[in-house]
N, C-alpha and C positions, 0 to 999 in steps of 0.2 A: 793297207794300213795308211799309206800316204794319202790316198783318196779320203779315207775316213778323217784323217788328221785335219786335212784342208777344209773339210765340210764342217767339222767341229769348230775350227778357227773362225769360219765364216759365220756360223750361228752366234759364237760368242761376240764377235765384232759388231754384229748387227743387233745386239742386245736380247737375243732369244735364249736367255739363260734357263728358263724353265724347260724349254724343248731340248736344249743341249743336255741338261740333267737327265732328262727322261731317256734320250738316246745313249748317253754314256752308261746309265744304269742298266739298260737292256743289254749293251755290249757286255758289260762286266758280268751279267748273269749268264751270258752265252759262253764266255771265254773258257771257263773250267771244263766245259762239255764239248769242246771241239775235237777232241781226240789227238790233238797236236802232240808232238813229241815234246818232252820236257824243256829242251833248250829253245824251241820255238815258242812254247807258251811263256817262258821266262822273258824272251825278247818282246812278246806282245805286252807283258805286264810292265816291263821297263819302259816300253814306248808309251803306254798309257800313263804311267807315273810322270815321265817327262812332259807329256801333253798337259797334265794338271799341275805342274809346278807353279810356284808363287801365288799371285792374287787370284788365279783361276780357281783354286781350291774353294774359296768363298762363294764363287759364282754357281758352283755345283755341289751343294752340301750333301744331297742324298747319295750321289754316286761317290763322293769322297768318302763318306761313312761306310759304304758298302764295301768299297775297295779295301778298307782297313779290316772289315769283318772277313772278307774272303781270303786275303792275302797276308794278313797278320801284320801289316805295316801301314803306316799312314802315307798319303800322297805327299810327295815333296821330300821324302827321305829315302836313302839308299840302303 
């Protein structure tokens, strides 16, 4: 997760918002199918939510929308 977080941060800081949105969307599609225990999956979801807090949500609109569809909550809310 930390490596993924740093990579996403790097993509956003260099202006690669479309690529970032594509990778985050792929990750979100994968997350429900990991077979992880519920508490691990919840931590991953919370981590992702924290990653996308604030202005970042506008930079990755497709994955922010999909997050809400999959997990019934908007990014940036707890």
